[in-house]
C-alpha positions as CSV (number, residue, x, y, z in Angstrom):
1,M,19.5,45.9,62.2
2,K,17.1,45.4,59.3
3,F,20.0,45.7,56.9
4,L,21.8,42.9,58.7
5,R,18.7,40.6,58.5
6,L,18.3,41.3,54.8
7,L,22.0,40.5,54.2
8,T,22.3,37.3,56.2
9,A,19.6,35.2,54.2
10,P,21.3,35.6,50.8
11,L,24.8,35.0,52.3
12,L,23.6,31.9,54.1
13,A,22.1,30.6,50.8
14,V,25.3,31.2,48.9
15,A,27.4,29.6,51.6
16,L,25.1,26.5,51.6
17,L,25.3,26.4,47.8
18,F,29.1,26.3,47.8
19,A,29.2,23.8,50.7
20,T,27.0,21.3,48.8
21,A,28.5,21.9,45.4
22,S,31.2,19.2,45.9
23,L,28.6,16.6,46.9
24,Y,26.9,16.6,43.5
25,P,29.6,17.0,40.8
26,A,28.2,17.8,37.4
27,T,30.0,16.5,34.3
28,V,30.1,18.6,31.2
29,V,29.8,16.7,27.9
30,T,31.2,18.5,24.9
31,A,30.4,17.8,21.3
32,S,33.6,15.9,20.8
33,Q,32.8,13.5,23.6
34,K,29.4,12.5,22.2
35,E,29.2,9.2,20.4
36,R,27.2,9.3,17.2
37,S,27.5,5.6,16.3
38,A,26.7,2.4,18.1
39,H,30.3,1.3,17.2
40,P,32.6,4.1,18.4
41,K,35.5,2.9,16.3
42,K,33.5,2.9,13.1
43,P,32.5,6.4,11.9
44,V,28.9,7.0,10.7
45,E,28.9,7.7,7.0
46,F,26.1,9.7,5.3
47,H,25.2,10.6,1.8
48,Y,22.5,13.0,0.4
49,V,19.5,11.6,-1.5
50,C,16.7,13.2,-3.4
51,P,13.3,12.4,-1.7
52,M,11.7,12.0,-5.2
53,H,14.5,10.3,-7.1
54,E,16.3,7.7,-5.0
55,T,19.0,7.3,-7.7
56,V,20.2,10.8,-7.3
57,T,22.8,10.8,-4.5
58,S,25.7,13.1,-3.5
59,K,28.4,13.3,-0.9
60,K,27.6,16.9,-0.1
61,R,24.6,19.1,0.3
62,G,22.8,20.4,-2.7
63,T,19.7,20.1,-4.8
64,C,18.4,17.5,-7.2
65,P,19.3,18.2,-10.8
66,K,16.0,16.7,-12.0
67,C,13.4,18.3,-9.7
68,K,15.5,21.0,-7.8
69,M,14.4,19.6,-4.4
70,K,16.8,19.8,-1.5
71,L,18.8,16.6,-0.9
72,V,18.1,14.8,2.3
73,K,20.9,13.4,4.6
74,K,20.7,9.6,5.0
75,P,23.1,7.0,6.5
76,V,25.0,4.8,4.1
77,K,23.9,1.2,4.4
78,D,26.5,-1.4,5.3
79,T,27.0,-3.5,2.2
80,S,29.4,-6.0,3.7
81,G,27.9,-9.5,3.4
82,S,28.0,-10.8,7.0
83,N,25.7,-13.8,7.1
């Protein structure tokens, strides 16, 4: 009898969990579904800049040839003249 009492509580909890699972659907967001830009059709462009020398830029990771500091990722500013 004690075994039956110990077994019914977990079984009841599992049954309740499965019964209410359809009431609260959870959506899974993958990395490809996340939007990284305010404008989903326009991709965000980045370049790498030296923190000490703003003139030193690169399209890929690396170090500054002048001071050997790690280049920092920064977004490319939009240069289109929309007044």
